C-alpha positions as CSV (number, residue, x, y, z in Angstrom):
1,M,90.0,74.2,82.5
2,N,91.7,71.5,84.5
3,T,92.8,67.9,84.1
4,Y,91.2,65.3,86.7
5,L,92.7,62.1,87.8
6,Q,90.6,59.4,89.2
7,G,92.2,56.1,90.1
8,W,93.6,53.8,92.6
9,D,91.7,50.5,93.9
10,G,88.3,51.3,94.3
11,K,85.0,50.8,91.9
12,G,83.4,53.8,90.5
13,K,86.1,55.4,88.5
14,T,84.9,55.3,84.9
15,T,81.2,55.6,86.5
16,A,82.4,58.8,88.0
17,A,84.1,60.0,84.6
18,L,80.9,58.9,82.7
19,G,78.7,61.3,85.1
20,L,80.9,64.1,84.3
21,A,80.7,63.6,80.8
22,L,76.6,63.0,81.0
23,R,76.6,66.3,82.9
24,A,78.5,68.1,80.6
25,V,76.3,67.1,77.8
26,G,73.2,68.3,79.8
27,H,74.4,71.5,79.9
28,G,75.5,71.9,76.1
29,L,78.8,70.7,76.1
30,R,80.3,68.0,74.0
31,A,81.9,65.2,75.3
32,V,84.0,62.1,74.2
33,V,85.3,59.0,75.9
34,I,88.3,57.0,74.6
35,Q,88.1,53.6,76.6
36,F,91.8,52.0,76.5
37,M,92.0,48.3,77.1
38,K,88.7,48.1,76.3
39,G,86.7,46.3,73.5
40,R,83.7,44.7,74.7
41,I,80.7,45.8,72.7
42,N,78.0,45.3,75.3
43,Y,79.0,47.9,78.0
44,G,75.7,50.0,78.9
45,E,77.7,53.3,78.4
46,L,78.1,52.3,74.5
47,K,74.4,51.9,74.1
48,A,73.4,55.0,76.1
49,A,75.9,57.1,74.0
50,K,74.2,56.2,70.9
51,R,71.1,58.0,72.6
52,F,73.0,61.4,72.6
53,G,74.1,61.7,69.1
54,R,77.4,63.5,68.4
55,S,77.2,65.2,72.1
56,L,78.6,62.2,73.7
57,T,81.0,59.6,71.7
58,I,82.4,56.6,72.9
59,I,85.6,55.2,71.2
60,Q,87.2,51.9,72.5
61,T,90.8,51.2,71.6
62,G,91.1,47.7,73.0
63,R,90.0,44.4,72.3
64,P,87.5,42.0,74.4
65,G,89.3,39.9,77.1
66,F,92.1,40.7,79.6
67,V,95.5,42.2,78.8
68,R,98.5,40.4,80.6
69,R,100.2,42.9,82.6
70,K,103.6,41.4,82.8
71,K,103.9,40.5,79.0
72,P,101.0,42.3,77.3
73,D,100.3,40.7,73.9
74,P,101.8,43.3,70.7
75,V,98.1,43.5,69.6
76,D,97.4,45.5,72.7
77,V,100.3,47.8,72.5
78,A,99.5,48.6,69.1
79,L,95.8,49.3,70.1
80,A,96.8,51.4,73.2
81,Q,99.2,53.5,70.7
82,A,96.1,54.0,68.4
83,G,94.3,55.4,71.4
84,I,97.3,57.6,72.0
85,Q,97.3,58.9,68.3
86,L,93.4,59.4,68.4
87,A,93.5,61.4,71.8
88,K,96.2,63.4,70.4
89,K,94.5,64.2,67.4
90,I,91.0,64.7,69.5
91,L,92.6,67.3,71.5
92,S,94.2,69.1,68.8
93,Q,90.9,69.6,67.2
94,G,89.4,71.2,70.2
95,R,85.8,70.0,69.3
96,Y,85.5,68.6,72.4
97,D,84.7,70.3,75.8
98,V,85.2,67.1,78.0
99,V,87.9,64.4,76.9
100,V,87.8,61.3,79.2
101,L,90.5,58.8,78.4
102,D,89.3,55.9,80.2
103,E,91.8,53.3,82.0
104,I,94.6,55.0,80.5
105,N,96.6,55.0,83.9
106,C,96.2,51.1,83.5
107,A,97.4,51.3,80.0
108,L,100.7,53.3,81.1
109,D,101.1,50.7,84.1
110,Y,100.7,47.9,81.9
111,G,103.6,49.2,79.6
112,L,101.3,49.6,76.6
113,I,101.8,53.4,76.3
114,S,104.6,55.7,77.9
115,L,104.4,58.6,80.4
116,V,106.1,60.7,78.1
117,Q,103.0,60.3,75.9
118,V,100.6,60.7,78.8
119,I,102.5,64.0,80.1
120,G,102.4,65.0,76.4
121,L,98.5,64.8,76.0
122,M,98.1,66.9,79.6
123,K,100.2,69.6,78.2
124,A,98.9,69.6,74.8
125,K,95.4,70.1,76.1
126,P,93.6,73.4,74.8
127,R,92.6,75.7,77.5
128,H,88.7,75.1,77.3
129,V,88.9,71.4,77.4
130,E,88.1,69.3,80.8
131,L,90.5,66.2,80.7
132,I,89.7,63.2,82.9
133,L,92.2,60.3,83.1
134,T,91.2,57.2,84.8
135,G,92.5,53.8,86.0
136,R,94.3,51.9,88.8
137,R,97.9,52.8,89.7
138,A,98.3,56.4,88.5
139,H,101.8,57.6,88.1
140,P,103.3,59.9,90.5
141,Q,104.3,62.2,87.9
142,V,100.6,62.2,86.3
143,K,99.4,63.0,90.0
144,K,101.6,65.9,90.3
145,L,100.7,67.5,86.8
146,A,96.7,66.8,87.1
147,H,94.9,69.8,88.8
148,L,92.6,67.5,90.7
149,V,93.3,63.9,92.1
150,T,90.7,61.5,93.5
151,E,91.8,58.3,95.0
152,M,89.0,55.8,95.3
153,K,89.4,53.4,98.3
154,E,87.8,49.7,98.4
155,V,86.3,49.4,101.7
156,K,84.1,46.7,101.1
157,H,83.2,44.9,97.9
158,Y,80.7,42.0,97.1
159,Y,83.1,40.4,94.3
160,R,84.9,39.3,97.7
161,E,81.8,37.5,98.3
162,G,81.6,35.7,95.1
163,E,79.4,38.0,93.4
164,E,79.5,38.3,90.0
165,A,79.7,41.5,87.6
166,R,76.5,42.4,86.9
167,Q,74.9,43.9,83.5
168,G,73.8,47.4,83.8
169,I,76.3,48.0,86.9
170,E,79.6,47.1,86.3
171,W,79.0,46.7,82.6
């Protein structure tokens, strides 16, 4: 199986990864999504996952609010490191067919985790597992190692016109 990378500046990276996980669940596969740098409990995908029982699991390894890119709080580093350890454990158990590491590229870019850790996860992936990594500013070495890379490009976004994020659409 393959490693997918969804990144860059456009909207829809997490949405696309969730869609892939949903499609897998529809075919009787098991999927887990580990969300780095996310800790808001009112995301729509968390509510939806509860309806799928053990077929779709979403685990957040972040806290509410934003992480400072230049000087992340030690709590954010610790939570991201816990996410890496959880991902390593989940991959080693091989119970899931699809593993999504949501916003892991951002966690790497922000210095919360290391390139060695991300590459280690990619190389440790069991053969039967589809591994999806999402987030902006994917590292060139991660791109090189991935089997499929998708870069979403923002052409136009309503945020630029002052529209706020909408429940059920962005979160």
